[in-house]
N, C-alpha and C positions, 0 to 999 in steps of 0.2 A: 278052172283057176281064173280068179279075176285079174285082169290086166289093169295097171294103173298108167293113164294116159295124161301127159301134160300138154296143154295148149297155150302157149304164150298170146296173149290178147293186148292189142294196143288200140283197138276201135277201127282200124283200117278194114277195108273190105275184104283183104286176103286173110287177115286174121279171123274174121267171121267165117270165111270160107273154110278155113282150116279147122275151126270149131265144127262146122257142119260136116265136114269130111270125118272128123273123129267120131261124131255121134253117129253118122251113117255106117261106119265100120266096127261100132263098139259092140262087140258081143260079150256080155257079162264083164263090162269094163267100168272102170271109176274114171271120171274125168275131172282134172283140176285145171281150170282157167287161171293162169298166172299173169298178173300185171306188173311190170317193173318200172318204177319211178326212177328216171334217170335224172339226178340233180345237176349233171354237167351238161345236160341239153335244155336250153331255154324253153323249147316246146315240149319238154318232158316225154319224148317219143311219142307224142299224141298224133294220131292221123288227122285230127281236126285241124282247121285253119285257125292259127294264133298269130296275131300281130304282136310280136314281143315289144314293139315300140309303145303300145297301149296298155299291154298287160301288166300286172304287178311285177315289181323288180324281181328279177331272177334270184332264187334263194331267199327271199323275203318270206315272213309268215303268211302274207296274202298270196304269194306265189305257190307255196305248199298247199293252202286251202283250196285254190283254184285247181291244183293238181289232183287233190283227194276228190273234188267234185267231179272232175274229168274221170277219174277212176271208178267212182260210183256209176257214172253214165256207161261206161265201157262194161261194167259188170251187169247193169241193168239189161243192155242190149244182148249180152251173152246169155243171160237167163232166159230171155225171150226166144233165142235160138234153140236152146237146150229143151225148153218146154215141149216142143214138139216131138221130143224123142223119150225113150223110157231109159234113162241112163241115171246112174248115181253121179252127181254134179256137186262140185264146190268151187269156191273161188279162194285165191289167196294173192297177197302182193308182197313185194319186197322192193328195196331201193339199192340202186347201184348201176353198173354198167350192164345192159340188158344181156349180152352173150354170156358173160361171166355169171351172173345171177340165175339165168335159166339152167345153166350147166350144174352149177352148185345146188340148186333146188333139186334137179334130177337125181343127183348123188345122194343128197341128205334125205330124200324121201323115198328112195328105192323105186323111182319111176321106171316103167318097163319100155315106154315108147313116148317119144316127143313128136307131136304133129304141129307144124308152124308154118305160116305164110312167108313168101318171099316175092319181091317183085320181079325177080329174074333178069336184073339189070345186066348188061353185058358191056364190054369196052371201057372207054373212059368213065362213065358215070359209076360203074361198079368199083373201080379203083379209087375214085374220088370220094364216093359216099360210104364204102365199106359195106359189109353185109353181115347183120347179125345171124342170119340163117347160116351163112357159110362158116362163121365162127363156132356155131353150135354144133354143126355137122362134123367139124374137125375135132372138137374137144368133148363131145357127148359120150358119157359112159354107157349109152344105150342106143337103140336104133331111132332114127330121125325121119319122118316123111315131110317133106317140103312141098306144099301146095304153092304153085307160083302161077305168075301170069307174066308173059314175055312182053318186052318193050314192042311196040308197033315199028 
């Protein structure tokens, strides 16, 4: 029986590690790398360094063009990772608040398992920054594996 895995990707090292983990543990699985464009975030949830003072104005056509270029870079990096494995792989994207969109995608596409990265923040930084992974774990209709790295 084929298992459908969803791996949210944002270009961060931990999202790439989550994709590797999914590929390593994928026996007869289909993997979808999902990128969520967050229009409420000037850095659009990208793990790359973005100087919002010099980038195109948030929400402008140029901003969306830059976001789409970044998304393609993220998908290209994901394809490079997956090329080393024998798995059925596809990419997809959506726009909105990341945790909500990940959960909605899992529900709408009958995903069996979500594998995602988390920085493992604790204490004040966790409460200030929030955690997409934590929200997905709490709301997910399916199992979630969190690949994480703890703060030093």
